[in-house]
C-alpha positions, 0 to 999 in steps of 0.5 A: 511808909516809902510813898509818905517819905518821898511824898514829904521829900519832894512836897513838903517844904516847912519846918516841922514835917520834913525836917523833923517828922521826915527823920523819925519817920526814916529811922522806922522805915529803915527798920522795917527794911532791915528785920524785913530782909534779914533774920535780926532781932530787934536790939541789933536791927534798931541798933543798926539803923541808928547807928547808920542814922548817928553816920550819915549824919556826921557825913553832913558834917564832914560835908561829905556832898561836896567832897564828891562833888554832888552839891549841885544834885537833887537827889543825894542832898535829898538822900543824904540831906545837906547840914549836920543838926544836934536836933536830927540826931535827936529824931534819931534816937527818937525813932530809935526809942520808939521801935523799943516801945512798939516791939515791946507792946507788941511782942507784950500782945503777942504773949498774951494771945497767943493760945497756949500748945500745952496738953489739955490737963487729965481731971483726976 
């Protein structure tokens, strides 16, 4: 997933994949990173990633890169973004709900496929 994000960031310069699919995938990537590093439940991890995404977008609104003198840094512009967008906020939110939906489906699937560990019942 990280490789896909890097390819999108470096080589895709369109009006759909880079701004929307890239933002959607970054939420999933960050969620996987958080869950892979920390022992944290689904909802808190997904909320943490969503709030972090909102924070980064909010920093774009306040022109953080200009205040830090990094507005000409390609890396900083790629990682942090350069302009606030309500559409980005919606994409982050869609990523959040997608995480919850997929995790819910995975939980239901694993419950149905998990073998019972209860002792077999004795025949009378």
